[in-house]
C-alpha positions, 0 to 999 in steps of 0.5 A, a space after each residue: 440506497 441510504 445516504 450513509 451507504 452511498 457515502 461509504 461506497 464513494 469513499 471505498 477507495 480512500 483511507 480516511 474512514 480507517 483513521 477512526 477504526 481500531 488497529 487500522 489507525 496504527 499506521 496511515 498508509 497513503 494507498 489505503 482504502 476503506 475497511 468498513 466498506 470491505 466489511 460490508 462487501 464480506 457481509 453482503 456476499 456472505 463470504 466464508 473466506 477472502 484473499 488479497 493479492 496486494 495487501 498493502 497495510 492489511 485493510 482487507 485482512 483486518 476486515 476478515 478478522 473483524 468478520 471472523 473469516 479466514 483471510 490470506 494475502 500477499 505483498 511484494 513491497 518488503 517494508 509495507 509487508 512488515 507494516 501489515 504483519 505488525 498490524 495483524 499482530 493485534 492479538 498480542 499479549 498486553 502484559 508482555 507488551 507493557 513489560 517490553 515497552 517499559 524495558 525499551 524506553 529504559 534503554 532509550 533513556 540510558 543510551 548515549 553517544 549515538 551516531 550523528 545522522 544530521 549529515 544524511 541527505 534526507 534525514 538531516 533536512 527534515 529533523 532537528 539535531 535533537 529529535 534525530 538523536 532521540 529517534 536514533 536512540 529509539 532505533 538502536 534500542 529496538 535493535 538491541 533489545 532482547 525481545 525476539 524480533 518475530 514476537 508480536 510485541 516486538 513487531 508492534 514496537 517496530 511499528 510504533 517507531 515507524 509510525 511516529 517518524 513523520 509526525 515528529 518531523 518539522 517538515 512536510 511529511 504527510 503520507 504522500 509520495 514525496 517528502 517536502 523538506 522546504 515545507 514547514 509544519 505548524 507543529 511537530 510531536 516529540 518522539 517520546 510523546 508520540 510513541 507513548 500515545 501510540 502505545 496507549 492507542 494500541 492497548 486501547 484498541 486491543 480491548 476494543 476489537 475483542 469487545 467487537 468479536 474479532 477473531 484472528 485467522 489472517 496471514 500475509 506472505 512476502 510474495 510477488 503476485 506475478 509469480 504462481 500463488 500457492 494457497 491452502 484453499 480456494 477463496 470465494 471473495 477477493 477484495 483489493 486495490 492494485 496500484 493504478 497506472 498513474 506513475 505513483 512510485 510506491 518504492 519512493 513512498 517509504 524512502 523516509 522510513 527505509 532510510 531511517 532504518 538503514 534499509 536503503 541509503 537513498 533514492 538510488 537504492 529503491 530500484 534494486 531493494 524495492 521497486 523491482 519486485 513491484 507491479 510496473 506502474 511508474 515510469 521510474 520502474 520502466 525506465 530503470 528496466 530499459 523496456 522495449 515497447 515493441 517487445 512488450 506489445 508482442 506478448 500474448 498476454 496483451 492480445 485481448 486488448 492489443 487493438 486499443 493498447 497499441 495506439 495508446 502506447 505508440 501515441 505516448 512514445 511520440 508525445 514524450 519526445 515533446 516533453 521536457 522529462 521524456 517520461 517512459 509512460 509508453 512502456 510503463 502502460 504496456 508493462 503494467 497491463 502485461 503484469 496484471 494479465 499475469 496476475 489474473 492468470 495466477 488468481 484464477 486457480 485460487 478463486 472458487 467457481 462463483 466467487 466474487 473479485 473486486 478491484 478498486 481501480 482508477 483510470 489515468 491519462 499520462 501526458 493527456 492520453 487516456 488509459 481506460 484501466 477498468 475496461 482493459 483489466 476486465 477484458 484481461 480477467 475474462 481472457 484469464 478464465 473469469 466469467 465476466 466483469 462490470 464497473 461501478 463508478 464511485 467518483 470523478 478524479 482530476 477535477 479539483 486541482 487548478 494546476 492539473 497538467 491535463 483536463 481528461 476526465 478520470 474516474 475511480 470505482 469498483 471493477 467487479 469480476 465474476 469467478 
C-alpha cells in the first residue's frame, strides 16, 4: 500500500487533516475525524448513499456532499448539531451573506451599553473586559438582526461568532475537553479580526467546493440514536465515530460556547440540557443517573458479552473504592455497551443487505482495567442482526504521555461490520 495511503488511514481517527479542507475548517471539533479518509471509503465501496448516527460537526455528511451522494445523519448534542447544520449550509447565497455580514457588523459598531459579563465564573476568567464586551455586542447584534435564524446565512454568522470564541481568549481554550483559565496563550485574536477572517474563509471555500464539484444532498436531524431511527431510504454505507468509553465529557466540551450564548449557566446545567441525551460514555453521566450495576447487567441486550463484561464491571466496582475520586466507571461501562446494543438494533433496519458499516473506535482502561471496546461492539452488532465484523488497527494509544495513570496498551482503529 502506498505510504500516503497508509498515513491517511493512520490519521482517520483525527481531525488534523480537516484543518486544510474547505468547509470542514470552519469549526475545529475536538472529536472530529478525517474527511479525506471518509471520501476514500465512499469511493472504494462505490457507495450510493451514506448514513452517520453520530454526526458531530458533520464530517461524514460533508464527505457525502463532496462525492455528490445522498447523506443523512442524526446528532443528539443540541449545540453540536447546530454546528453541523451551519457547516452543511455551504451552498449559501454569497451576495446575501455579504449584505447581512455588513449589516451585522454595523449593528455591532453602533451597539453600546451592553451587559458587563465579567463577573461570570467562566467567561470572566478567560476574557479581558474589553474583549468580552465586544463579544457580547456580537451576540446581541446577532440575536437582534432581521435575518431569519433558519436562513443559511444566519447560521453561518452564528457559526462565525461561535468559532472565534476560543481564539479570542487569552486563556488555554484549545479544542479539548476543559478550559484552562490559568494557562495563558502567547497571543489571542481580536473579535473583529477573527470574525472578518472567518467570513473571508467561508466565501473563499464556497467558490472552492463548487469548483471541486460538490453537490448538496445532505441533512442532519436532532435525534438520539438509542431511539428508533426513521429514514426515507436504506443506506449502503455507514461511517461514524461514536464516543469512546474513556470518560470524555462531550457536554463539558461545549460549556464555554453554551455559556456564552446563555444556553447554560454553568457546569451544573450540563446534565439536564445536554448530557442526558448523549451516549453514556462518561462517569459524570452514570453518576448523575445513579445507575445500578446489577440492574444493568441483567439487561438482555448485554447477554452476548455478559461473560466478559460482568467481571470487568465488578472489578471496577471494587477498584473505585480504593481511589480518591471513586468514579463510577463500573456503571459507565455497562451503560455504554447497553446503549450501543440499542443503537445497533436501531441501525440494522436502515442498512441495506450487503451494506458496510465502519465505526472508528478505541478501547479504554479506566482505573487500569481493560475494556476491549472493538470486540464487544462487534459481538453486539452481530447479535443485532449484522453478519459479521473485523477490526483494522490503525494506531497505538496511551504510549506518549509520561503522566498517564496506567500502562495498559490501548489502540484505535476501524471496526468493520457487514450488513
